[in-house]
C-alpha positions in Angstrom: 207.2 61.7 53.1 204.4 62.8 55.8 204.0 67.3 56.1 206.2 68.2 53.6 205.3 71.4 51.3 204.3 70.1 48.1 203.3 72.2 45.0 199.4 73.6 44.6 197.1 75.6 42.9 197.8 79.3 43.5 195.8 82.4 42.3 192.3 82.8 40.8 191.3 84.9 44.0 188.6 88.1 43.6 190.5 90.3 44.1 188.6 94.6 45.0 190.4 97.8 44.4 188.7 101.0 45.3 188.3 104.6 44.5 190.1 103.8 40.6 190.2 107.0 38.3 188.3 106.2 35.6 190.2 109.0 33.0 188.4 108.7 30.0 186.0 105.9 28.1 186.7 105.2 24.6 183.5 103.6 23.4 184.2 103.1 19.2 187.4 101.5 20.1 186.3 99.3 23.1 188.8 100.9 25.9 188.5 102.5 29.6 191.4 104.3 30.6 191.6 103.7 34.3 194.5 105.3 37.1 195.7 103.3 38.9 196.8 99.4 39.2 194.3 96.8 38.4 195.0 93.5 39.2 194.8 90.2 37.8 196.9 89.0 34.5 197.3 89.9 31.2 194.0 89.5 29.1 191.8 88.5 31.9 188.5 89.7 33.0 187.3 92.9 35.0 184.6 94.2 36.8 184.4 97.9 37.3 181.4 99.6 39.1 180.6 102.3 41.8 183.0 102.4 45.0 180.7 101.5 48.3 183.3 103.2 50.3 182.7 106.6 50.5 186.6 108.4 48.9 188.5 110.8 51.7 187.7 113.9 50.6 183.9 113.8 50.4 181.3 115.4 52.5 178.6 113.3 52.9 176.0 116.1 54.3 174.8 114.7 58.6 171.4 114.2 59.1 170.6 116.3 61.9 167.1 113.8 64.1 165.5 116.5 66.2 165.1 114.9 69.9 162.1 115.3 72.1 163.4 117.5 74.0 163.9 119.9 71.0 160.5 118.3 70.0 159.2 119.3 73.1 160.4 122.7 72.6 158.7 122.8 68.9 155.4 122.2 69.9 154.4 125.4 71.3 156.0 127.7 68.8 154.0 125.7 66.1 150.6 126.3 68.2 151.6 129.9 68.1 152.2 129.9 64.7 149.0 128.7 63.3 147.1 131.1 65.7 
């Protein structure tokens, strides 16, 4: 029948879960203890890497870029300091 929903392949799509917390590393047992849900079924492969996004609560220092006015105001002060 044309247009009828039929069964098909489902799953095997890469999913990303961010900002999970690594609780403990046990190298002698080859075990990582992770707080949170990990996508996938049992005995699937999992890639663990650092997050690209910064978690909330982490403050990043803002970089100050001087403007033309600030540079012009600083020029006479630099000349006076050299004398």
